[in-house]
N, C-alpha and C positions, 0 to 999 in steps of 0.2 A: 504493499498498501505506500501514500507518497503519505506522510506525516498526519493524516487528516483522520483524526476519531472523534467520538461523541463526545461533544462537552469542550470543542479546540476552537480559538478564538480568532476569525480570520480577515485578512481584510480584502477587500472587492476591487476586484482589477479595471473591472469592464461594466459598459453600460449606463445608466446616472445614477447607482449610487456609488460609481467608484471610489474608493480611497475612504470609505467609510468601511468600518467593523461590523462585524457577523459570526455568529455564534452555531456549528455543525450538529443539528441535531439530529440526525442519520444519515448513513450512506449508502442511497440508491444501491448503484453498482459499482462497476470501476472508474463510469467519468462522470456520474451523478451524485451531490449530495443534496440532503434536504436542511436549509439555512433558516435562523429570524434573524433581524437585529438585534434586541427586539423592536415593532416600529416607533413603542414612546420611546425611545433611550435612542434609537440610532435612523430610523427611518427605514430602514432593510426590510419587507416585507417577508413574510413567509415562504418560503419556493423553492424550487427544486430546482440548484446551479451546474455547472458544469463547471467540474475541479479542476479546470483551467483557467475559468475566470474569479479565481478566490488564489491566496496566498494564507497560508498556516504561519499564526506567529508562534511565539513559546510558550504565547499563555495559554492556561484550560482550566474549565470549572468542573466542577460533580452535580450533572445531570445526567436525568433518565434520559432512555433511545425517547426522541417524541415528547419532551417535554413541551406543558401551553409556556407561551411568553409568558407567563403569570410566577413561571415554575423558574423560567429562566432568568427573569428579572429579580427574586429574593436570592437567587444563586448567587448572582453580581454584584449585588448588594452585600452578601454574607461576606465574600472575599474581598469588598470595598473596590470593584474595579469598573464602577459605572462612569466614573471621570475617566478612567483608561476607553471606556466603549464611543466614548460622546466625542473623542478627541480625532479627527480625521487622519487621515496618510493622503500624501501624498501620491497617487499612483505613477 
């Protein structure tokens, strides 16, 4: 695999959400992952993306596969990563 796992924080590389951070919720297959921002924090909607359009960071959070956006927000707050998620990266 390419370093993507559930709970991995990634940066979107392309599209209108380029530079925004997201969290991997599930690995669909070798080409796609299910991600969410969540929208409340980063404006990235829950969707399936090509893994070539996201780049993994060193950061990860503890969530279960397919976690809801609320669960993701709680997990990010628990490890104090909300401001890290809001900060955009120049793609």
